[in-house]
N, C-alpha and C positions, 0 to 999 in steps of 0.2 A: 763905704757901702757895706752893709751887713752881709755876711756869708749865709745864704739860706739853703745852700745845697748840703749834701752829705759830707761829713768830715773826711778828708783824704786819708786820715789815719785809721778810719773804721775798717772792719773786716768786710770782705767782699760778700755779695749776695750768694746764697746757697741755691744752686740749681739742681733740679732732679729731672730724670728722664721719664716721660710719660709712656703709656702703653702703646701709643701710635708712633713713638720714636722721636717726638719733638721734646723740647726742653722748656721748663717753667720754673719760676722761683718757688722755693719751698714755703708752704703756708703753715701758719701755726695750728697746732692741734686744738680742736674745739672740745671743751669739757662741759658744754651746756647740758648734754643728755645725762652725764654722770651727776651733775649738780641737781638736775631735776629729780633724779632717782633718790638722791640723798635728802631732798626736801619734800619727799612724798609724805603726806599726812596719814594718820591712822585710818581715816575714813576712806582714802584712796586705796590703802592696802586691804581693808576689809572688802571693798568692792572688787578688787583684783582677785582676791582669794575666794570670793563669793561665800563669805562666812554666813550671811543671813540665810542662804538657801542650803547650806551644809548641815544645818541643825536637823533637817529631816532625815539625815542618815544617823541611825542609832549608834554607829561606831564612833561618830564624831561629836555626838551631843554632849557627852560627859567631858570630853576634852575642851570643847568650846565653853562649857559652863565653868570650868576651872579658870580659863583665860579671862572670862567676864568677871569672875569673883576677884581675881588679882587686880584687874584694872580699876574697879570701883572701890576696892578696899585700900590699895596702896598707891595707885597712880591717878586718882581722880583729880587731884589738884594740878596735874600736868596736862590734862586733856583739854583740847580746844573745844569750841562750841560745836563744830561739825563732828568731831570725834565723839562728843557726848551724845549727839543725836544718833550717830551710827551705832553706838553701844546700846542705846534704848531701842533702836530698831531691831537689833539682834535679839534682845530680851523679848520683844514682842513676838518675834518669829518663834522663839523657844516656847513661849506660852501657848501659841497657836498649835505647835507640834504636840505639846503635852495635852492640850485639849482634844486633839484628834485621836491620839494614840491612847490616852488615859494613863500614860506612864510619866514618871519623873515629876509628878505634881507636887509632892512635898519639897523636892529640890528647888523647883521654881518659886514656891512660896517662900522658902528661906532666902533665895537670892533677892527677890523683890523686897522683902522685909528689910534685909540688910542694906540694900541700896536706898530704900526710903529713909532709914534711920541715918545713913551717912549724909544725905541732903538736909534732913531735918536738923542735924547737929550743927550745920553750917549757918543756920538762920540765927540772928539777923545780920551776920558779918559777911557772908558770901565770900569767903577767902579763896574759893575756887575760881577758875577762869570762867568768865561769863557774867552777864548782867543779872540783876535781880529778877526782871521779868522772865528771862530764860530759865532760871532755876525754879521759879514758881510754876512754869509750864512743866518742867521735869517732875516737880512734886505732885502736880495734879495728875499727870500721866501715870506715875507710879501708884497713886491712890486708886486710879481706875483699874490698874493691873491687879492690885491686891483684891479688889472686889470681884474681878473676873475669876481669879484663882479660887477665891472662896466659894463662888457659885459653882465652879467646876467640881470642887470637892463635895459639895452638897449633892449635886446631881449624880456623882459617882457613888456616893453612899446609898442614895435612893435606888439606883440601878442594881447595886449589889444586893440590896434587900429584896428587890423584885425577882431577881434571878437566883433562885435557891439551888439550882443545879450546880454540881461540881464542874469546874472548868479545868482545862489543862494547866493553866497558870497557877491554879490553887493547889495542885498536887505537890507532894514533897519533891525535893530536888533529886532524891534517889530514883523515884519513879519516873520523873522527867528524863533523867539520864538513860534509864533502861529503855524508854520508848524511843528516844532520839537515836540511840545507837543501833536500832533496828533499821534505820534508813540506810539505803545502799548508795546514795548519791551525795557527794560533797556539796553540790549546789542546793539540795533540799535542806541540808543542815544549816547552811549559811542563811537561807531564807527563813528558817525557823528562828534563828538568832536575831533577825531583823524585826521581830514582833515587839519585843520590849527588852529592857535591860536585864531582867532576871534570866530569860531564856538565852540572851546573848552571852552571859557569863557561863551558862551551862555548855553552850556550843563551843566555847573557847578552851575547854579542858583538853589538854594534850592526850590524855588517856582515850578520849572519845575518838580522836583522829587516828591514834595508833591502832585501835581496834578496827576502825574502818579500813586501814591499810592491810591489816592482817586478814580481814575478811575477803578482800579482793585479790590479794597477792600472797602466794605461799612463800616459804622461806627461800626456796631456790630462785623464784621469780624476783623476789624482793632484793636479793643480793646480786643477781647477775644482770638484770635489765633495769638499770637506773637511768631511765630516759624521761625527759620532761614531756608530759602528755597534757599540758595546760590544765591540770587539775586545780580547782579553785580552793586549794587549801590555804588558810590564812597564815600558816606557819612556814612560808617559803623563806629560804635563806636570803637575808638582805645582802646587797652588794656592799663592797667596802666604801663606796662613796655615799651610800644612803645611811644616815644616822638619825635616830628618833630625836625629836626636839620636845622637851618638856614644856608644859604651859608657861611656867615662870621664865624659861629661857626665851620663849617666843615673845613674851611681854617686854623683856629687856631689849630684844631686837627691835620691837616696835617703837618704844619710847626713846 
């Protein structure tokens, strides 16, 4: 008769004590959640990070633009169909943001043109992941994006011709700096930097924030009362655990 029980030479079962005082056999550790995290796709990560809605933030727009450029220039052959759709969705949101703000239009035209050329160079081989109909859809969508950006630039030129008055954005950087440093609130300076990328670069100058601190605090106050007052200065000291991640390093982590 075959022996169907446990071999008598095997090790005994491992028992552990529960919180209520009883005993139970030790159960194997489940790694399903870790495996699911490792198998997360780029589209899932984009949704978790809310990349598509983050492009409305002027501080994150250029960072996301660099990530998008690296993905379709170097990693396009490794992207799945869902990742390709997510990437196109992010580009659509970036174009919509550029249309509303009137900023970064040349950058978006360059991104769409480069993406369009990358897909066009793959025809008729389609050596990227995805079927031929999928790539034709991408090609048609990028063509519509190019026409949209072209129309936006035409409308922008017409509006500039109609408005002959000098705007704050058209002033020299030195004059913009002199005007912005007259503001007595760090929140106002940050709000000015959210208008477009040119003003954002002006508001990120260290000299501007240094002069703001000297305006509000004298030398004695500055040296003796170093207390955190929740001031919205962007140059706060980062903690040891927080390290900036470059766009290329983020792409390497995604792929």
